[in-house]
N, C-alpha and C positions, 0 to 999 in steps of 0.2 A: 951834462946836457940832457940826459934822459929825464931827470926831474923837471928840468925847464920845459920840456915838451909837454909833459903830463900837466904841469901847472898851467901852461898856456891853454891846453885843451879844456881843462876843468873850468877855467875862468871864461874863455871865449865861448865855449859851448853853452855854458849857463847864460851868459849875457845875450848871445844870439837867439836863444830860445826862451827868454824871459817872458815875452808876451804869451807864448804858447803854454808856459808853465802856469801863468796866472789863469788862463782859460781852463786848464786842467783842474786847478784848485776850485774854481767856481763851479765847474761841472761836477766834481766829486761832492761838493757841498750841496748842490741841488739834488743829486742822486740820494744823498743821505737824508735830505728833507722829505723826499718822496718815501724812502724806506721807513723813516720815522713815523710818517702818517699811517702807512700800512701796518706797521707793528702796533701802533697805538690803537688801531681799529681792532686788531686781534686781542690785545690786552683788555679792551672794553667789553668785547663780545664774550670772552671766556673768564673774565675776572682774574687774570693772571698778570705776572710781571715778567717782562723779558730780561734776559741776561746780556752782558756785553758780548758773549760768544754768539748769541742769536744775531746781534747787529752785524758782526763780522760775517756770519754765514749768509745773511740776506744780501750783503754788499758784494762779497767776493767768493761766496761758496760755489758759484757756478749755476748755469741753467739746469733745468730739470733733465733727468735721464730719460731718453726716448727708448722705450722697449721695442724689440724687434716686431715689425708689423704695425707699429702704432705711430707712424710718421704723420698721420693726419692730425695728431694732437700737438704737433710742433708749432710753437710760436716764437718768432725771432726775439731773443732776449736782449732787447735794445739797451737797457740800463747796465747790463753786464758787459756788452760788447763795446760801448762807448769808451770806457777807460782804456781797454786794450787797443782800440784804434788810435786813440790820442797818444798813448805812450809810443807806439810804433811811428806815428807821424812826427813826434818830437825828436826821437833818436835816429830815425831812418835816413835823414838827409844831411846831417851835420858834416860827416866825414867827407862826402863827395862835394858839398858846396864849399867846404873849407879849403880843399885843395885847389879850388879855382881862385882863392883869395890869399889871405896871409899864410895859409898852410903850406904854400909852396916855399916860402922863405924858411919856415921851420923845418921843412923837409931837407933843404940844402944844408942847414946848420946841424941836422941830426947825424950826418955822416953816413948812416945806414938807413935804408927804408924800413927795416925791421922795427927800429925804435919808433918810427912815425906810426906804423900800423899798430904796434902794441899799445902805444899811447891812446890811439883812437878806441881800441878795445877796452882799455881801462875806463875811458870817458863813458863809453856806452854802458858798461855795467854800473858805474857810479851814478849816472843819471837815472837809470831805472830804479836803483835802490832808493835814491832820493824821492822819486815820484811815488814809489810804493809806501815810503815812510809818510809822505803827505796823505796818501789815501788811508793808511792805517790810522794816522794821527787824527784826521778829521772824523773818521768813523768812531774812534775811541771817545773823542770829546763829545760827539753827538750822542753817543750812548750814555755818557755820564750826565750830560745836560738833560736827558730825558729819564734820569733816575733809574737806569738799568741796574740790575743786580750785578755786583762785582764777583762773579764766580764762573767757573768753567762750564757748568751744565748747560745743555740745550733745553729750551722750552718746547715741548713736543708740538703744542698748538701752533707756535710760530713757524717752526721749520716745516711742519706738515702743510700749512696753508700757503706760505710764501716761497718755500724752496722745494716743495714736493719731495722732501726727505722724510721717510717714515720710520727709519731706525738707523742708529749709528752704533757700529760695533768697533772693536779694537781698543787698544790702550789709549789713555789720554794723550800720551806723547805722540803716538802715531796719528791721532786725529788732528792735534794742533799743528803738527808738521805738514799734514796734507792741506789743512785750511789756511795756514799763515805762510809757511816757508815755501811750499811747492809753487804757488802762483808766481812768487818772485823768481824762483829758480827757472821755471818754464819761460817766463818773460825775458830773462837775461839770455837764455839759450836761443829763443826764437828771434830776438832782435839782433843777436850776434850773427845768426844765419842770414837775417835780412841785410845787415850791413855788408856781409861778404857777397851776397847776390847783387847788391847795389854797386859794389866795386866792379864786379865782372860784367854786369849788364847795364843796369841803370837803377837809380833810387826808386822809381815808380814800379819797376819789375820786382824789386826786393820787397816793397810794401805790399804789392798784390799777392806775392807768394806767402808772406808771413800771415797776412790777414785771411787768406784762403784757408790756411791751416786752422786758424782760430775759429772761423765761421763754420767750417766743416766739422770741427770738434763739438760744436753745439748740437749737431745732428747725429753724427756717427761716433760711437765710442770705440775707437780703434787705437791700438798701441802706437801706431806710426804717426798718428795725429797727436803730437806731444802736448798740445794744450789740454787734453783730457786729464793729464797728470796734475794740472793746476786747478782742478775742479773737485771739491769734496763731493759734490752731487753725482759725479761720474765715477767715483772711487769704489773699489770693492767694499769699502767700509760702510757704504750707504746703499748700494744697489747690486744687482746681479751682473756686474762687469768683471773683467780681468785686469783692471787698472790698479796696479799695486805700487805702493810708495817706494820701496827699495828699487824696483825695476825702473821707476820713473827717474829717480836720482841718477842711476847709472846711465840711462839713455841721455839725459840732459848733459851730464858731464862729457860723455863721448861725443855727442853732437856739437857741443860748444868747442871742444878741442879740435874737432875736424874743421869747423868753420874758421877758427883762428889760424890753423895750419894752412888751409887752402887760400885764405886771404893773404897770408904772408908770402906764400909761394907765388901767387898771381901778381901781387904788388911789386915783386922784384923785377918783373918784366913789364910793368905798367908804364905806358908812354905818357908821362905827365905833360910833356911839351905839346903833344897833339891835343890833349884834353884842354889845356890852357888856351889854345887857339880857338 
């Protein structure tokens, strides 16, 4: 029965959010077009050729690091924030809206509430992985379409002007994990926390809490604002921060486990009948 619940959530969750997923795809495509134009300008100005890594850095590398006392230089990183907001909007409402509909029947068939909650957690993570694959895939195709060089190296002129990253230290593995893997891990953790808060309070409260963390992380480079761990631009690898890869992985795993546990405990006492009314 557990596989049946998971299959139901994966199919129903995808179907119910199909229009939002299409909007997400269009949005990522438009962001890539803008990034491509900006990168093209840098290439023309300096007579250089950008790499695939540059494209990923521009799209998902994160907003610039704000030095202490330099808040007046802050500009809202709209193009970086939009995908984060859309991802949270897509995954943040399914669990609670589903329990008002067909999900109640699946809950009855599941025998235990734990199976229902775990299935929603699996759907949450799977959907985020899918959305990130869309984002990474569109970015990769866009880079190839614009004849980006297929290599790891950063082009200094590109990341200096478009990401305000002036040096990248650390091993290749550490940099790639920070650039590619950590945004995904942070998003899965953050949206798991959002779903738990939505269960306890309401979806809108969960959404506000998660996006507050995301927004504040663009201004304040603090370890407790976990979105910082998903930004190469805020990592110790590129600036004078204390945001370290290993610590980020540990924090995300611990926070994810706490969110799953709290949600499971709370849902055991959750009054489905009252909500349904």
